N, C-alpha and C positions, 0 to 999 in steps of 0.2 A: 504351230499351235499356239495360242496365248491363252493357256491354261491358268487358271487362279486357284491356288489352295488357301483356305483358311486354316487355322489351327488353333485352337484354344481347348481348355478342360471340356466345353460343351461340344464342340463341334470339329471336326476334323474331315472336311467335304472337299471336293475338286470340284468347281464349276466350269461347265464347258458353254463356250458363246455359240450363237447359231453358226458363225464361220468355222468353229472347231467341229460341230455336227456335220455339216456340209461338206467338209474336206475328209472326212474318216471314211476310210473303205468298210464295206459292208460287213466284214468281218470283226474288225474293231468296234464297230457302232454296236453290233448283235452282242459282241462280250461285254461291253459296258451296259447295256441294258439288262442283259443276264445276271449282271454281279450288281444291278441297281445303282450303278453310277450315274447314268442317264435313264430318264423315264422314256418309255415307248412313247407317251403321249407327248413329251417335250420333243423327241426326234420328230413325230409326224407333224406337230403344229409348226416346227420349223422348217421344214419341206415345204409345208402348205404356203406358208408365209413368203417363201423363197419363189415358189411357182407363182402365186398371186402377183406379185411384184414383177417378174420377168414375162410371164405368157402374154400379156397384152402386145409385147414388141416383137416376139418371136413366134408365136402360136405353138409352142411345144406340146402343151397339153390341150386334146381335144374334147375330151370327156373325163369330167372329174367324180370320184366317189369319196369326197373329203368327210362327209357326215358319216359314213361307215366306216372309213379309215380310223376316225378318232374313236369311235366305239371299239372297234378293234384293237386299237392302242390302249385304251383304258382297260380292256378285257387282259391284254398283254401284261401290264402293270400288276394287275390282281394276281395273274399267275407268278410273277416275280415274287410277290409277297408270300404266295403258299408254296415256293420252292418248285413250281413245275415249269419252269421255264426252259424250253428244249426248241432244238432246230437249230441248223447253222445260220438262217437269217432270222432269227427270233427277234421280232419288233423292229425289224429295219423296212423303213419306208421306201417304196419302190413304184416305180411306173412299169407299164407294159405297152408294147408296140401295137398300134390300133389295128393290126393285121392279125392279132390272136384273139382268140374268145375268151371273155371274161364274163362268167355268169352274170345276168341282169344289166350287161352293157351292150353298146352297139357294136360291131364289126362290119365295116365297109370295105376295107381295103383300098380305102381312097376314093371310092365312087359314091359320088352323091345321091344315086337312085338306090342305093341300099341303106341309106342312113337312118330308116325307121327299123331295121332289122334288130331286134334285141336277142341275145343269145341266151340259152337256157343254163348252159353249163360251161365250165371251164376247158380250155384247151389243155391238155396233158402237161405241157411246161407250167402253165401258171398254176394247175393244182399241186404240181411238185413245189414250187416256191411258196405257195401257201402252206404247204404241209411242212416246210423248213421254217414257218413261222414269220414268212415276209408279209408285210402289210401293203396292199395294193391301193396307191393313190388315185390312180386314173390312166388312161390311154394316151400314149404320145402319138404325135403326127406321125404319117407314113406315106411315102410317095404313091401314086396310083398303082395297085396291084403290086407295090415291092420293088418296081421295076427301075426306079433310077436311085442314084445315091442321095438326093436332095428333096425335100418336101416343100410344096408351094401351095398344096391344097387346103381348103377350107371345111374337110367333113367333120 
């Protein structure tokens, strides 16, 4: 990490680059967000920028919820200010495989004829990571019916 620290009588802050944030594991990032060292909003914007940069070439994210994620990050930052930051994944941006239900998003299992199905509720595992404070950015590509190790579909 290329962490920079400034120190004077008015400011004693550590600044984290986008690379620093992208290279942190979830536990470390959550801890830094809870401690107010990194805002959830900065973390979410960092991940969104990275996804927008790489996604056209690799089609990793097939559906996003960036606007909702930014709002959730802003709410998380407010919770930090109020001393209410809780959860092992608090403020951590993450994606969910397309084969898992996320309320308000499509779940196709990689089958194009299901691309208009919008799920009303979250899969149990998604509900659990949200309960721990994770912020869902979107859904990542999955092979048809999760059958192979590689994805090349465009659902």
